[in-house]
N, C-alpha and C positions, 0 to 999 in steps of 0.2 A: 507626435502630432505635427511637428515641423516637417519631418520627412514626408508625411502624408500630404500636406498642403503643397510642399515644393514639388512633389511628384505630379500632383494635379496640374500645377502651373506648367511644368515641363511637358506634360502630355498635351495640354491645350496648345502650347507653343509649337509642338511638333506637328500638329495638324494645321495650324495657322501658317507656318513657314515651311511647309512640306516641300515646296519648290527648291529650297536650299539643300535638301537632302539628295543623295544619288537616287536615280530613277528606280533602281532595283529594290530599294528599301520601301518605297511608296508610303503606306500607312503603318507599317509594322513597328516602327519605334513607338508610336502612340499606343499600339496594342500591348507591347512589352511594358510600357510605363503604366498602362491601365492595370495590368496584373500586379505590378510592383506596388501600385497604390492600394490594391486589395490586400496585399501582404502587409504593408505598413498599417492599414486600417485594422486588420485583424490583430496585429501586434498591439495597437492602442487599446483595443477592447479586451483582449486576452493577454494581459501583461505577464502572466506566469507561464505561458505556453512556450515550449522550446521553439527554436528557429525551424526545426524539421517539421513539427506539427503545424506551425503557421504556414510553412511552404506547402505542405500537403493540403491544408485547408484553402489556401489561396488558389492553388491549381484546381482543386475540386470546384470551387465557386466559379472560377473563370471558365473552366471547361463546361460547367453547367449552363452558364449564361450563353456560351457559344452554341450549345445544343438547343437552347430555346429558339435560336434563329431558324431551326427546322420546323418550328410550330407556327401555323398560320391562324391562330386563334384571333378572332376579330378585335377583342379588347387589347391584346398585346400588339397587334399590328397598328392600332391607333396610337398606342403609347410610343411605339417606335417612330412615329411621325412627328413627335415633339422633339425639341432640341435635347432636353435632358434624357428622354427615352432613347434617342439615337446614340447619345454618348454612352449610356449604360448598356443598352441591349444590342445596338447595331442593327444591320438589316440582313446581310447575306452570310450564310455559313461558309467558312473557309478553313481548311485544315492548316493552312499557313499561320492562321491566327493562333492555333494551339501551340505551334513552335514558338511564336513570339511571346505568348503567355509564359511558356516554360522558361524562356530566356529571362524574362522580367523577374520571375519568382526566384530563379537560381541566382540572379544578381542580388536580389534582396537578401537571400539567405547568406550569400558570401559577404555582403556589406555588414550584416548584423553580426556574423561570427567574427569578422575581422575588426569591427569597430566597437561593438558593444561587449564589454567584459562580462565574464561569468556566464556565458551561454552554455547550456548543457547539451548542445547538438551531438558532440562526440560521445558523451555518456549514453545518450539515447540510441545512437547508432551501434555502440558496443553492446548495449542491452538487447537490441534487436538481433544482432549477430549471435549472441549467446543463446537466445531463445530459439533461434533457427537451428543451431547445432544440436540443441536438446531434442528437437523434433526428429532430426535425422538419426 
């Protein structure tokens, strides 16, 4: 939960002090931190899930929210015009956001695997590899 809240604070700070970042980064650190927050949030809810499953879930959720930017449903447009709605849903679809989300989630998986003991990421990857070779 601390990581979740700290990531929210860092994401808001990245938007507030964006002028301190190099121009080519623009808003992408905030997008990466948003996906990292989703990763940590899913981890808080699904405590027994592996890092890999949390990462896939966070990417799916983040990519899904990005895809919603392509929808111009009136109620969703009105939600986007609120502060919270803008922070959650954004306004304009951008494929660069997908890259930023991926970086944020990969960072989360790496931090969890390196910092949190007893993660079963490698066992899950090995099981997936074995099931793939059985299919072939």
